[in-house]
KOLZAMI-183202 format. One record per residue (C-alpha): residue number from 1; residue in three letters; y, x, z. Coordinates in pm, 1 decimal. Each point is the difference from the previous one (the first is absolute). Example, Ala and Ser with C-alpha at 12.3 -4.5 7.8 and 13.67 -1.06 7.14 Angstrom:
2
[1 ALA [-450.0 1230.0 780.0]]
[2 SER [344.0 137.0 -66.0]]
This chain:
67
[1 MET [995.4 -1350.2 222.6]]
[2 THR [347.4 141.8 -55.0]]
[3 ARG [36.3 369.1 63.8]]
[4 ILE [332.6 125.3 130.9]]
[5 CYS [122.1 362.6 -29.4]]
[6 ASN [-7.7 202.0 323.2]]
[7 GLN [304.8 184.4 -112.9]]
[8 CYS [240.8 -252.1 -122.0]]
[9 GLN [-153.9 -338.2 76.9]]
[10 THR [-0.7 -108.7 -364.2]]
[11 GLU [-298.3 -209.0 -150.2]]
[12 MET [-235.5 234.8 -177.9]]
[13 ILE [-158.4 -45.8 -337.9]]
[14 LYS [-382.8 -51.2 68.2]]
[15 ASP [-321.4 67.3 -196.8]]
[16 CYS [96.8 319.9 -171.7]]
[17 LYS [-299.6 224.5 -106.5]]
[18 VAL [-68.9 331.1 170.2]]
[19 ASN [-149.5 274.8 -217.4]]
[20 VAL [-55.2 369.5 47.2]]
[21 GLU [85.0 206.0 -292.5]]
[22 TYR [-309.2 74.9 -210.7]]
[23 ASP [-216.7 -236.1 201.9]]
[24 LEU [-25.8 -359.1 -125.4]]
[25 SER [-167.9 -137.2 302.3]]
[26 GLY [324.1 39.1 212.9]]
[27 ILE [-21.5 21.4 382.1]]
[28 THR [-272.7 -185.1 199.2]]
[29 ILE [-9.3 -52.9 371.9]]
[30 SER [-350.2 5.3 149.0]]
[31 GLN [-180.2 -21.7 325.0]]
[32 LYS [-355.6 121.8 68.8]]
[33 ARG [-198.6 -222.4 232.1]]
[34 LYS [-338.5 25.9 161.2]]
[35 GLY [-301.8 -112.7 -212.0]]
[36 LEU [-98.4 0.5 -371.0]]
[37 PHE [260.1 -136.4 -244.1]]
[38 LYS [252.5 -59.2 279.9]]
[39 ASN [295.3 181.4 -155.5]]
[40 VAL [307.3 -220.3 -63.6]]
[41 SER [282.2 110.0 -236.5]]
[42 ALA [310.7 -147.1 -143.6]]
[43 LYS [250.2 92.2 -286.9]]
[44 THR [340.5 80.3 107.4]]
[45 LYS [312.3 -169.8 -135.1]]
[46 ALA [374.9 104.3 43.3]]
[47 ALA [304.9 -187.7 77.0]]
[48 VAL [342.2 152.7 -118.9]]
[49 CYS [333.6 -68.9 131.5]]
[50 PRO [249.5 -74.5 -283.8]]
[51 ASN [287.5 102.1 230.0]]
[52 CYS [-85.7 342.7 139.8]]
[53 GLY [-327.0 93.2 -188.1]]
[54 ASN [-211.5 7.5 310.2]]
[55 VAL [-368.0 -36.9 -76.8]]
[56 ALA [-267.2 -168.0 232.4]]
[57 ILE [-373.4 27.5 -76.8]]
[58 TYR [-218.1 -290.5 117.6]]
[59 ILE [-331.7 -186.0 -61.5]]
[60 ASP [-54.4 -376.8 -27.1]]
[61 ASP [-342.3 -7.1 151.6]]
[62 TYR [85.6 156.8 337.1]]
[63 GLN [-233.9 -259.5 183.6]]
[64 ILE [-311.7 181.3 -127.1]]
[65 PHE [82.1 305.1 212.8]]
[66 THR [-53.0 -164.8 327.1]]
[67 LYS [-275.5 147.0 220.8]]
């Protein structure tokens, strides 16, 4: 899937790594569901616009967050 910058409509560079300083695990998006072992989580990625520097954070496995 091509990601387009919201600011300048340029194609973004995908699959960049997102890390929090002093934390090697990075940022994780999670959702708690009812029941035992029903939590879902996904690692975040970033897309960077080479034209204006805009950054978009996204996850590839968004389908697992459906109710």
